[in-house]
N, C-alpha and C positions, 0 to 999 in steps of 0.2 A: 372471137376468142374469149371475151369477157362473158358472153352469154353461156358458152360451153362450160366455163369454169364455175359459174354460179349454179348451173344445172347439176354439175358433178357434186357440188357441196350439198345441195338439197337431197341428192341421192344418198350421200353419206349419212346425213341426218336421219333419213328414213331407215337405213340399215342399222344404225346405232339404236334407234328407237325400238325396232323390232327385236334386236338382240337383248336389250334390257328387259323388255316385256317377257320374252321367252325365259330369260334367266330368272326373273322374279317368279314365274310359274313353277319352274323346276325347283327353285329354293323352297317355295311354299309346300310342294309335295314332300320334299325331304324333311322339312320341319314338322309337318303333320305326322309323318311316319315316326320321327324321333320322339315327338311329344306323346304319341299314343303308347309307344313302348315304355316311356318313362312313367306315365300315370298307371299303366297296368302293373308295372313292377311295384309301384308305391301301394296300390290297392292290395296286391297279393301279400306284400310285407305286412300291411295292417291286419289282414285276415289271419296270417300266421302268428302275429303277435298275440291275438286274442286266444287262438287255440293253444299255443304254447304256454301262455299264462294259465289258462284253465287246466291244462294237463299237469302243470307243475303243482297245482293245488289239490290234486287227487292222489289217492293212495292205491297203487295198482294191486298190492297184496290183498286189500279189502274188497276190491271191486271185481277181480278177475273171475271169481266163482259165483257171483250173484245169480240168482234165479228169479223168476217171476214171483215165487212165493216169499221172497225176502223183502217185498215192497215195504213192509212196516218195520223192518229192521233199522237199527241206528245207522249202519254203514250206508244203506240205500238212501235213507232220508237225508243224511249228511251230504251225500253226493248231489241229491236234488237241490238242497239249499245252496250249495256252492255254485252249481250251474245256473240256478235262478238269479243269482246276483248279476251274472253277465246278461241274462235274458232281459232283466229289468233296466239295466243302466247303459247298455250299449246298443246302438242301432244295428240290429241283426234280425233275421227272421226266426231261426231256430238254433239251439245248441243242445247237444245230446251226446250220449256215449254209445259206442258200437262194440259188439263182441264178434270175434272171428270164429266161424264154425268149421270151415275148411279152407283150402288154399285160396279160393276166390268166392267164398260164401260168407256174407256178413249179415248180422241181424241187429235190431234195436236192443239197447240195454236200458240205461237210465235216461229218461226224457222228462225234464221239468215242465214241459208245456202243459198248461191247464186246459186249453181248448183243443181237443182232438190230438193228443200226443201219439207218438209212434208206439204201437203195442209191443211189449217186451217179447222178443223172439221173432217178430215179423221181419221179412227180408228187407235189406237195404240195396238200393241201386248200386251196382258195381261200377267203379271208375278207376282209372290208372292211378290217380292221386291217392285214393283210399287204399289201393293195393300197396303203394309205396309206403304209406304210413304203417301198414301191417308189418312191413319189413324194418321198421324203426326209423323211417325218414319222413319228417313232416312235409306235407305237400299241398298244393292248391290245384283245383280243377282248371284246366286250360279251356275246356269247352263246357257250356251249360248242359245240364241234364234235366229230365222231367220225371216227377213222380206224382203221387196222388195229391200232394200238397202244393204243387206248382213247379216252376222252372227255376233252377238255382245254379249258382257257382258255390262250391263248398271248399273249406279248408279242413285239413285233418292233421292231428298231432298224436303220436303214440304216448301212452302212459306205461311206464315200465314197472315191473315188480322188483323185489329186492335181489332177484337172481339176474336181473338185466334183460329179462324177456318182456315182449310187448304183452301187457295184461289186457288192456282195452284201448280204444281209440276215441279221442274227443273230436267231434265234428261240429262245425259252425256253417249254417246255410245263409247265403246272401241272395236276395232276389236278383234274377238276371236283368230285370228292368233297371234296378238300382245300379248294378254293376255297369251295364251298358251306358247308362246316363253319366256316370262318373268318367268313363272313358271318353264319351263324346263331348262332355263339357269343355275339356281342355282343347280337344281337336277343333271344336267350334270356335273357341277363342282365337286359336292360331289361324284358322281359316279366315276369320273376320279381319285380323291384323294383316294377313297377306293380301286379302281383297282390297283393304283400304290402301295398303302400300302400292298395290298394282294400279288402282284407280288414280291415286295421287301422282304416281310416277307418270302414268299415261297423260294426265291432265297437264303436268309440267312440260312433258315432251310436246304435247299438242300446242300449248301456248307459245313455246319457244319456236316451234316450226312455223306457226302462223305469223309470228313476229318477223321471222327470217324471210318468209315469202313476201310479206309486205315491203320489207326493206329491199329485197331483190327487185321487186317490180318498180320501185322508185328509182333504183339505180339503173335498171334497164331503160327507163324513160329518159333519164339524164344522159345515158350513153348514146341513145338514138338522136337526142337533140344535139349533142356534141358532134356526132358524126355528120349530121346535116349541115352544120355550120363550121366544120373543121377548117376549111380554107380561109374563112374570115378570121378565125381565132388564131391561126398560125402566126400571122403578122402582129397580133396585138398582145398575145400572152407572153409574158417574160419567163425567164428560166425559173425565177423564184415562185411565180404563180403556178407554173407547171409542177414544181416540187410539192407545193401545198395540195394541189389536186391529187397527186399520186398518194400523198399521205392520207387524204380524205378517203380514197378508195380502199386503202389497205387496212385502215382502222376497223371498219365494220366486220371484215373477215376475222380479225383477231378477237373482236368482241364476241362473235358467234362461237368461235372456238372455246373461249372462256365460259360461255353459257353452257355449252355441252359438257365441259369438264365439271362445272358446278353441279349440273343435274346428276351426272354419274356419281359424284362424291356424295350427294345427299341420299341417293338410293342405296349406295353401298353402306353408308352409315346406318340407315334404317335396318338393312339386312344384318349387319354385324351386331346391332343391339338385340335383335330378335334371337339371333344365334346364342348370344351370351345368356339371355333369359332362359332359353330351353336347356342350355348346359347347367344353369343353376338349378332348375327343376330336377334334372337328371341326377345331380349330386345329392340333393336333399332326399331323393328316393332311396338312397343307399346309406343314410346316416340315422342312427337311433336318436330320437329327439331329446331324450333325457340325458344319456351318458356320452353322446357325441362319438361313440365307436360305431363300427359297422352294424347294420341291422340284419334281420333275417333275409331280406332281399339280397344284400351284399354277400351274405353267407352262402346262399343258394348259388349265386353267380360264381363265387370262388370254388365251391365244391364241384360245380359242373365242369369248370376248367381242369380241376384236378382229376376228375374222372376221365377226361380226354387224355390227360398225361398218362394215366394208368393204362389206358388202351394202347397208346403208342410206345409205352415202355420207358418214358422219361420221368416218371413220378419219383419224388424223393421228399417226404414231408413227415411231420409229427403233429399229433392233435393233443391239446390239453383242455380239459373241461374244468371250470371253476364254478362253485356255488356258494353264495353268501349265506352263512349260518345265522340263525336267530333273527332274521328280518322281521318275522311276525312280532317278536318280543319288542324290537325297536319301535315298530309302528304302534303297538299297543301302549308302550310306556312313554314314548317321546312324541308320537304323532307321525303321520304319513309324510310330512314335510322333511323331517329328519330321516325317515325311512328312505325317501328319494335321495337325500344327501349321502346316505350310506351306500346306495347303489352307485352314485356318481364318484364317490371316493374310491370304491372298489374298482370301478372302471379305470380311474386315473392311475391307481397303483399298478394294476395289471398292464396298462398301456405303457407306463414308465419302464417296466422291466422287459416286456415282450414286444414293444413298439405298437402304436395305435393301429397301423395298417394291417396288423395280424389279428386284431381283437374284434370279436363279434358278440353282441348281446342276443342270445337265441331264446331267452325265456324271461320270466319276471325277475328272477335273481340269479340266472344262470348265464355264464359267459363262456365262450369257446375261443381258443387261440389255435391258429394254424401256422406252424413254423415251417419254413422252406428248407428243412434239413431233417435228418434222422439220426441225430447225435444224442444218445442217452446221457452221456456225461455232461454235455452242455445244458440239457434240460435240468438235471439235478443241481447244477451250479446256479442256474437261473432261479430255481425254487429257493435256494439259500438266500439269494439277493431279495427275492419277493418277501421272504419271512422278515428280513431286516427292514425292508420298507414298511411292512405292516406294523412292526414293532414301533418304528418311528412315528407312523401315522396315529397309532393308538394312544401315544402319549399326549397327543394334541386334542383328542376328542373325549366327550363325556361317556361315550359307549365304544367298546372295542369292536374291531372288525375281525371276524373269524371266517376264513375261506377254506372250504374243502376243495381238494384238487385231485385230479387223476390224469394220467397221460398214456398214450399208446403211440407206437412207431410203425409206420407203413412197412409191410413185409412183402417185397416183390415176389410174385408167384403164388402167394397165399391170399392176399387181399385183392379181390376183383373190383371193389368199389370203395369209395371214400367212407361210406357208412360203416363198413366193416371195422375200420380203424377208429372212427368216432364212437362206435358202440362199446369197444373195449375201454376206451378212455372214460366213457360215461359210467361203466360198471366199476372201474377203479376209483372214480370220484365218489360213488355211493358207498364203497367200502370205507374210504377215508372219512366220509360223513358219519357213518355208523360208529366208527371208532371215536370220532369227536364227541358225539352225544353220550357215549358211554363214560367219557372222562369229564364231561361238562353237564352234569345232571341239573345244574341250576338254570340252564337255558332251555326254554320250551321249544320242542321240535314241531315244525309246521305239520299239520295233518290235513 
């Protein structure tokens, strides 16, 4: 009876060991998948931050009608200088402008590359992300493409003219080798951690199993010896001694149970810690590092969900676009440190009125709010509160914050995509910005 019981316990240990190993493998696959998605989202957000910032620094009215013969014009050379700053100070392959010739035909425009630039008017490889940018929506390639310069992933951001139309598109190329390495680096780290966890867990299980087997063999030998001498022991062993022996045999079983519980607890703790680390990376991928509001990755994720709601007929939302006026003058007069503070203060004021979970930084000094309702009266009331908060904030700072704003409300049956609504809000914001600079001629407008 005792031998059968010990054999069953050994079988249970093996079953538990196999289960924990399989569980660890499944968890590893899950974590690798989650971490891969998180780092891709973070990389795409970084790429879009660059193109959105570059696009915000260009003037669509000046660039939309450029030709090859305009190379030595001031507008052409100013655009080259602006793009060259990104080329020289950011780790990227190429940055350039694109003109649209027809629905799906695109060509090179301004290219600051000194060595083998894209010839003005020569064709650009068509991708879905480029097509989306031509419709007014910044996007990133999901698949690498090849051209005569290499294999790349690219990000594209539209540059609008004063009428709200896409004038040109800013493109940034990143080497596919660099992109793939960034993705694989985190996956490799997770893979190593999972492998170490698996090996450590397996080693602990092996050591406990070996210890249990050795103890079982000793107990089997003792039981056999007792069985051979049972008749002699019956007359000599007292009730007290018999109780002590029973306690002796029961304690090892309890100890083995505790060892298995300790093993399971340690492995579960390691798994929980790894899950928390992955969740932390995932959260960071959606937060703008400077202003702590949602970044472009979070914005794209929100707009994708809204587009799904539009398709199933449950959408109800409004879009508000904000732009900080006079940031260039703040940077030039007070320094970029205070320029960054102006952006942070702007984000704080907007978040205070419209709630941080609704606020996204989509460009250098441009913020966007998505409200989960389509109430025009409420928006105007919130604008009044925003003006009061700005007035209070401006009393505390050496430089005032001026914010242009424009809004648009989703119209069911008319708006087929989120970008239809955001485009109207963007146009209204630029009208407000034009009016601001007409009445504040002392503030230099960014060009």
